[in-house]
C-alpha positions as CSV (number, residue, x, y, z in Angstrom):
1,M,11.4,10.4,-5.1
2,S,8.9,12.2,-7.1
3,K,7.8,15.7,-6.3
4,S,4.2,17.0,-6.0
5,N,3.6,20.6,-4.9
6,G,7.3,20.8,-4.1
7,T,7.1,18.0,-1.5
8,P,9.1,14.8,-2.2
9,R,7.2,11.6,-1.9
10,P,8.2,8.0,-2.5
11,I,7.5,6.5,-5.9
12,S,5.1,3.6,-5.4
13,P,6.3,0.1,-6.4
14,I,5.4,-1.1,-9.9
15,L,4.4,-4.6,-8.8
16,R,2.4,-6.1,-5.9
17,S,2.7,-9.7,-5.1
18,I,-0.5,-11.7,-5.5
19,G,0.5,-15.3,-5.2
20,A,2.7,-18.2,-6.1
21,V,2.2,-21.3,-8.2
22,T,4.1,-24.6,-8.0
23,I,5.1,-26.2,-11.3
24,A,5.3,-30.0,-11.1
25,A,8.5,-31.8,-12.1
26,R,8.6,-32.6,-15.8
27,T,10.0,-36.1,-16.7
28,T,10.2,-35.6,-20.4
29,R,12.0,-33.0,-22.5
30,L,10.0,-30.1,-24.1
31,V,10.5,-28.6,-27.5
32,P,8.5,-25.4,-27.7
33,K,7.7,-25.7,-31.5
34,K,6.0,-29.0,-30.7
35,A,4.2,-27.9,-27.6
36,F,3.1,-24.4,-28.6
37,V,0.9,-25.4,-31.5
38,V,-2.2,-23.6,-32.8
39,N,-5.2,-25.8,-32.1
40,T,-8.5,-24.7,-30.6
41,G,-10.4,-27.9,-31.3
42,K,-11.9,-30.2,-28.7
43,G,-8.9,-32.5,-28.7
44,A,-6.4,-29.8,-28.0
45,R,-4.2,-30.3,-24.9
46,V,-4.1,-26.5,-24.6
47,K,-6.3,-24.3,-26.8
48,I,-3.8,-22.0,-28.5
49,A,-5.3,-19.5,-31.0
50,Y,-2.0,-17.8,-32.1
51,V,1.7,-18.3,-31.8
52,D,3.9,-15.3,-32.9
53,P,6.5,-16.2,-35.6
54,E,9.1,-14.5,-33.4
55,F,8.3,-16.9,-30.5
56,I,8.9,-19.9,-32.8
57,A,12.1,-18.3,-34.3
58,W,13.6,-17.5,-30.8
59,F,12.3,-20.5,-28.8
60,G,11.0,-23.1,-31.2
61,D,14.1,-25.3,-31.3
62,K,15.2,-24.7,-27.7
63,I,15.2,-28.2,-26.1
64,E,14.4,-28.2,-22.4
65,K,15.5,-31.3,-20.4
66,P,13.3,-32.8,-17.7
67,T,13.2,-30.5,-14.7
68,G,12.4,-30.7,-11.0
69,K,9.6,-28.9,-9.3
70,T,9.8,-25.1,-9.3
71,T,7.8,-22.3,-7.9
72,L,6.8,-19.1,-9.7
73,R,5.4,-16.0,-8.0
74,Y,3.1,-13.7,-9.8
75,Q,2.7,-10.0,-9.3
76,I,0.3,-7.5,-10.7
77,F,1.2,-4.1,-12.1
78,T,0.0,-1.4,-9.8
79,R,0.8,1.5,-12.2
80,P,1.9,1.9,-15.8
81,A,5.5,0.8,-16.5
82,A,7.7,-0.8,-19.1
83,F,8.6,-4.5,-18.8
84,A,12.3,-3.7,-18.3
85,Q,11.4,-1.4,-15.3
86,A,9.3,-4.1,-13.7
87,V,12.0,-6.7,-14.2
88,Q,14.6,-4.3,-12.7
89,E,12.4,-3.7,-9.7
90,N,12.3,-7.4,-9.0
91,R,16.1,-7.7,-9.4
92,D,16.6,-4.8,-7.1
93,I,14.9,-6.7,-4.3
94,G,16.9,-9.9,-5.1
95,F,14.5,-12.1,-7.1
96,V,15.3,-14.0,-10.3
97,T,12.9,-13.0,-13.1
98,K,13.8,-15.6,-15.8
99,T,11.4,-18.4,-16.4
100,T,11.2,-21.1,-19.2
101,P,8.9,-22.1,-22.0
102,G,8.3,-25.4,-20.1
103,E,7.1,-23.6,-17.0
104,L,4.8,-21.5,-19.1
105,F,3.4,-24.5,-21.0
106,S,2.8,-26.3,-17.7
107,M,0.7,-23.4,-16.5
108,L,-1.2,-23.3,-19.8
109,A,-1.9,-27.0,-19.4
110,K,-3.6,-26.3,-16.1
111,Q,-5.8,-23.7,-17.7
112,P,-6.2,-25.2,-21.2
113,D,-9.5,-23.6,-21.9
114,G,-8.8,-20.2,-20.5
115,P,-11.7,-18.8,-18.5
116,K,-13.6,-22.1,-18.8
117,S,-10.8,-23.9,-17.0
118,P,-10.6,-24.2,-13.2
119,A,-9.2,-20.9,-11.7
120,G,-5.4,-20.6,-12.0
121,P,-2.8,-17.9,-11.8
122,L,-2.9,-16.9,-15.5
123,A,-5.2,-13.9,-16.2
124,T,-7.9,-14.8,-18.7
125,N,-9.5,-11.4,-19.1
126,D,-7.5,-9.9,-22.0
127,Y,-4.7,-8.8,-19.6
128,A,-1.1,-9.9,-20.3
129,N,0.8,-12.6,-18.4
130,L,4.4,-11.5,-18.9
131,F,7.5,-13.7,-18.6
132,E,11.2,-13.1,-19.1
133,M,12.9,-16.0,-20.9
134,D,16.2,-16.7,-22.5
135,D,15.9,-17.6,-26.1
136,I,17.9,-20.4,-27.9
137,S,20.9,-18.0,-28.2
138,G,20.7,-17.0,-24.5
139,I,19.2,-13.5,-25.2
140,P,16.5,-12.5,-22.7
141,R,13.1,-11.9,-24.3
142,L,9.7,-10.7,-23.2
143,V,7.0,-13.4,-23.6
144,N,3.4,-12.2,-23.5
145,V,0.6,-14.7,-23.2
146,F,-3.1,-13.7,-23.0
147,W,-6.6,-15.0,-23.6
148,R,-8.6,-12.5,-25.7
149,F,-12.0,-11.5,-24.3
150,R,-14.5,-13.6,-26.3
151,G,-11.5,-15.5,-27.6
152,N,-11.2,-19.2,-28.3
153,G,-7.5,-19.8,-27.3
154,W,-4.3,-18.5,-25.8
155,N,-2.2,-16.0,-27.8
156,V,1.6,-16.3,-27.4
157,Y,3.9,-13.5,-28.4
158,A,7.7,-12.9,-28.0
159,R,9.2,-9.4,-28.2
160,E,12.5,-7.6,-27.5
161,K,12.9,-7.2,-23.7
162,S,13.5,-3.5,-24.2
163,L,10.0,-3.0,-25.8
164,S,8.8,0.3,-24.4
165,I,5.1,-0.4,-24.2
166,Q,3.7,0.8,-20.9
167,W,1.9,-2.2,-19.2
168,C,-0.9,-0.9,-17.2
169,N,-2.6,-1.8,-13.9
170,G,-3.8,-5.4,-14.0
171,H,-1.2,-7.0,-16.2
172,Q,0.9,-9.7,-14.4
173,L,4.6,-10.6,-14.2
174,F,5.8,-14.1,-13.4
175,S,9.2,-14.8,-11.8
176,R,11.0,-17.6,-10.2
177,V,11.2,-17.9,-6.4
178,S,13.4,-21.0,-6.2
179,C,16.5,-18.9,-5.4
180,R,17.0,-15.3,-4.4
181,R,19.7,-14.1,-6.9
182,S,20.7,-15.2,-10.3
183,D,24.3,-15.3,-9.2
184,A,23.5,-17.3,-6.0
185,R,24.7,-20.8,-5.7
186,P,23.1,-23.3,-3.4
187,P,25.2,-24.1,-0.3
188,R,27.3,-27.2,-0.4
189,P,26.1,-29.9,2.0
190,R,28.3,-30.5,5.0
191,R,30.0,-33.8,5.3
């Protein structure tokens, strides 16, 4: 509760759900350092203007095996908050926040030319698209992807999850909806 004029009032949620996106099954493995390559030319599969060296150091050699179809939900920040606060709010209501470089790359491939691509869930207006991902060592990291206003490609950054930047209204957080809790196991089929 927060107090205003001595009267307690509820604290508004940090995030508001705005949609979900289905990520198609991937039949090949993905190696981030081979997928997330700076290339803004005509032949680029995805126009990427910058890849942070920390992203390559933490995720570059992480090999992702083929995966089944997944669904990510995306939410918009309704007030300034740190990334860790937004992630905790999602966990408090029982959602799994962690995503993968492969899911991110699939989304980028559907919006390869940013604002010139067909509309998709990734913001292309200089606002951040935020993801929590485990790096090659299993350490959770903040991955921030955005298209600069008047830019010519996506910018991909990786930071410590505890980064205290206040993300303001309009930035987005992506999280998995395929299961409700990270410790949940799917029920065993009855025989």
